[in-house]
C-alpha positions in Angstrom: -49.5 -90.5 97.6 -51.9 -91.4 95.4 -54.0 -87.9 95.2 -50.6 -86.0 94.8 -49.5 -88.1 92.0 -52.7 -87.3 90.3 -52.5 -83.8 91.0 -48.8 -83.9 89.3 -50.4 -85.9 86.7 -53.5 -83.3 86.0 -50.6 -80.4 85.8 -48.0 -82.1 83.5 -51.3 -83.0 81.5 -52.5 -79.4 81.4 -48.7 -78.4 80.5 -49.1 -81.5 77.3 -52.2 -80.2 76.6 -51.0 -76.3 76.1 -47.7 -76.8 74.3 -47.9 -80.6 73.0 -44.7 -80.6 74.2 -43.1 -81.1 77.9 -44.5 -84.8 78.8 -41.8 -87.2 79.7 -38.9 -83.9 80.0 -40.9 -83.0 83.5 -42.5 -86.2 84.4 -39.7 -88.5 85.1 -37.5 -85.6 86.8 -40.7 -84.9 88.9 -41.0 -88.1 89.8 -37.4 -89.2 90.9 -37.0 -85.4 93.1 -40.3 -86.5 94.9 -39.0 -89.6 95.4 -42.1 -91.0 94.3 -40.2 -93.9 92.1 -36.7 -94.9 91.5 -35.0 -93.3 88.2 -35.0 -96.4 86.1 -38.6 -97.2 87.4 -39.9 -93.5 86.7 -38.6 -93.9 83.2 -40.0 -96.7 82.1 -43.5 -95.6 84.0 -42.8 -92.4 82.0 -42.7 -94.5 78.8 -46.0 -96.3 79.3 -47.7 -93.4 79.7 -46.1 -91.3 77.0 -47.0 -94.3 74.7 -50.8 -94.1 76.2 -51.1 -90.7 75.2 -49.3 -90.4 71.9 -51.7 -93.3 70.6 -54.2 -90.5 70.5 -52.4 -87.8 68.5 -51.0 -90.6 66.3 -54.5 -91.7 65.2 -55.9 -88.0 64.8 -52.6 -87.2 63.0 -53.1 -90.2 60.8 -56.9 -88.9 59.9 -56.0 -85.4 59.2 -53.5 -86.7 56.9 -50.5 -85.0 58.5 -48.0 -87.8 58.3 -45.1 -87.7 56.0 -44.6 -91.7 55.7 -41.0 -91.1 54.2 -39.9 -89.1 57.3 -41.6 -91.8 59.7 -39.6 -94.7 57.8 -36.4 -92.6 58.0 -37.1 -91.9 61.6 -38.2 -95.2 62.4 -34.9 -96.4 61.0 -33.0 -94.4 63.3 -35.1 -94.7 66.6 -35.5 -98.1 66.9 -32.5 -99.6 66.9 -31.0 -96.4 69.1 -34.0 -97.6 71.8 -33.0 -101.3 71.8 -29.2 -100.2 71.9 -30.1 -98.1 75.0 -32.2 -100.6 76.6 -29.4 -103.8 76.2 -27.3 -100.9 78.0 -29.8 -100.9 81.1 -30.0 -104.6 81.2 -25.9 -104.8 81.1 -25.7 -102.2 84.1 -28.5 -103.8 85.9 -26.3 -106.5 86.1 -23.8 -104.6 87.7 -26.4 -103.6 90.7 -29.6 -101.0 90.7 -27.4 -98.2 92.5 -25.2 -98.3 89.2 -28.1 -98.2 86.6 -29.8 -95.4 88.6 -26.7 -93.2 88.9 -26.4 -93.4 84.9 -30.4 -93.0 84.4 -30.0 -89.6 87.1 -26.7 -88.1 84.6 -27.6 -88.8 81.2 -31.3 -87.8 82.5 -30.1 -84.2 83.5 -28.0 -83.8 80.7 -31.1 -84.6 78.2 -33.0 -82.0 79.9 -30.4 -79.3 79.6 -30.4 -80.4 75.8 -34.1 -80.1 75.9 -34.0 -76.6 77.2 -31.6 -75.3 75.0 -33.7 -76.5 72.1 -36.9 -75.0 73.1 -34.8 -71.5 73.3 -33.4 -71.9 70.5 -36.9 -72.6 69.1 -38.5 -69.6 70.5 -35.4 -67.6 68.4 -35.8 -69.2 65.5 -39.4 -69.0 65.4 -39.3 -64.6 66.2 -36.6 -64.7 62.9 -39.2 -66.4 61.2 -41.5 -64.1 61.9 -39.6 -61.1 60.4 -38.4 -63.3 57.8 -39.6 -62.5 54.4 -37.5 -64.7 52.4 -39.0 -67.9 50.6 -38.0 -71.3 51.7 -35.8 -73.6 49.6 -38.0 -75.7 48.1 -36.3 -77.1 46.3 -33.7 -78.7 49.0 -33.5 -82.8 49.4 -31.9 -83.5 52.5 -30.2 -87.2 52.9 -32.0 -89.5 54.4 -28.8 -90.8 56.5 -29.2 -87.6 58.5 -32.4 -88.0 59.8 -32.0 -91.4 60.3 -28.8 -90.9 62.1 -30.6 -88.1 64.4 -33.1 -90.5 65.1 -30.9 -93.3 66.5 -29.4 -90.6 68.9 -32.5 -89.4 70.2 -33.8 -93.3 70.2 -31.1 -94.2 72.5 -31.9 -90.9 75.0 -35.6 -91.8 75.1 -35.2 -95.4 75.9 -32.8 -94.4 79.0 -34.4 -91.2 80.0 -37.9 -90.9 78.1 -37.1 -87.5 77.2 -36.6 -85.9 73.6 -38.9 -88.0 71.3 -41.1 -85.0 70.6 -39.0 -81.7 71.4 -35.3 -82.9 70.4 -36.9 -84.6 67.1 -39.1 -81.6 66.3 -36.7 -78.8 66.5 -34.3 -81.2 64.2 -36.7 -82.1 61.8 -37.8 -78.2 61.3 -34.1 -77.7 60.5 -33.5 -80.7 58.0 -36.7 -80.1 56.3 -37.5 -76.3 56.2 -39.9 -76.7 53.2 -42.1 -79.3 55.1 -45.6 -77.6 57.1 -45.0 -77.9 60.3 -48.2 -79.6 61.0 -47.0 -82.8 58.9 -43.4 -82.6 60.8 -45.4 -82.7 64.4 -47.6 -85.3 62.9 -44.8 -87.4 61.4 -42.9 -87.3 65.0 -46.1 -88.5 67.2 -46.3 -91.5 65.0 -42.8 -92.2 65.0 -42.8 -91.3 68.8 -45.4 -93.8 69.4 -43.1 -95.9 68.2 -40.4 -95.8 69.8 -41.6 -95.0 73.0 -43.3 -98.2 72.7 -40.4 -100.4 71.6 -38.6 -98.6 74.7 -41.9 -99.4 77.2 -42.0 -102.8 76.0 -37.9 -102.9 76.8 -38.7 -101.4 80.3 -41.4 -104.1 81.1 -38.7 -106.6 80.3 -36.8 -105.3 82.7 -39.3 -104.7 85.4 -39.0 -101.3 85.6 -42.9 -99.9 85.9 -44.8 -99.5 88.3 -48.2 -99.7 87.6 -50.2 -98.9 90.5 -48.2 -95.1 89.7 -49.0 -95.4 86.3 -53.0 -95.5 86.9 -52.4 -92.8 89.0 -50.9 -90.8 86.7 -53.4 -91.5 84.1 -55.9 -90.1 86.6 -54.5 -86.8 86.4 -53.1 -86.7 83.0 -56.1 -87.5 81.1 -58.8 -84.7 81.9 -55.3 -82.3 81.9 -54.4 -82.8 78.5 -58.0 -82.6 77.1 -58.3 -79.7 79.3 -55.1 -78.0 78.0 -56.0 -78.8 74.5 -58.6 -76.8 74.6 -56.9 -74.1 76.4 -54.4 -74.1 73.9 -56.9 -72.5 70.9 -56.6 -69.2 73.5 -53.7 -69.6 75.0 -50.3 -68.5 73.2 -47.8 -71.4 73.2 -45.0 -69.2 72.7 -46.0 -67.5 75.9 -45.2 -70.7 77.6 -42.4 -71.9 75.6 -39.5 -70.0 77.7 -41.4 -70.8 80.9 -41.2 -74.5 80.2 -37.4 -74.0 78.9 -36.6 -72.4 82.2 -38.0 -74.6 84.0 -36.2 -78.2 82.4 -33.1 -76.3 82.7 -33.8 -76.1 86.5 -34.5 -79.5 86.8 -31.7 -80.5 84.6 -29.1 -78.7 86.6 -31.0 -80.0 90.1 -30.4 -83.7 88.7 -26.8 -83.3 87.9 
C-alpha cells in the first residue's frame, strides 16, 4: 500500500504546488474513499502533513515580508479557540464510540468540501469580474476586527473536524473583507495563521490517538517532490485553468461522502 499512498501524495503535492490550495480538501477524502484510513485518522494524519508543508510556506512568506501581523492576530484569536472547540467535540464523541465520531466527521467533511467547491467557483467569477473592472479599490474601508475573528472561529472549528478550509475558505473570505490588501499579503497572512491552526488541531488529534505515522511517512515521500515540481510548473501553468477542475473534483468528492 505504501507505494500507492506515495503516488497519491505525489499527485496531491503537485496540485498544491500548482494552485497553493486543495491539499487537505483532496487528501482527506482520498484516504477515506480508498479505505486507507478511518475518517478521524485520515483527518488527523492530514493535519500533521499540512502542518509540515505549511511551515515551509510560512517561513518563505515571513522572509518576503508578505505577512500582515494585524490580520494574523485577528485570525488566530478566532481560529485557535474554534479548533479547540472542534477537538473537544471529537473527544466527547469518542466516548460515545468510534463509529459515532467517524460518522459525524464524514458528514461534516462532505459539507465542507461542497462549501470549498462553491467558494472556488465564486473566486473564478470574481476574478473574471475584477479583471474587467475599471473601478478602484475602497482604500479607506476598515472592516471590524470581530468579523475576521468570527470567520476564523468557524473555519477553525471545521478544520479540526475535517482538515479542510484553512487555506481556501479563509483566503476567499479575506479577499472580500480586505479588498484593499494585496493578495500576496492575504495569502501570506493566511498561511501563517494556517500553520498555527493546523498545528493546534494536529496536537489535539495526537492526544486523541488519531494519527497514522506510517501513512504520514508514505504521503510525505510522494508529496514533498510533488510540491516542489508543482511549484516549478506554476510559473508556466495557469492556476485559472485548474481552479474549475479542482472545484468540480471537490464537489464530486463531497457528494460521494454525503
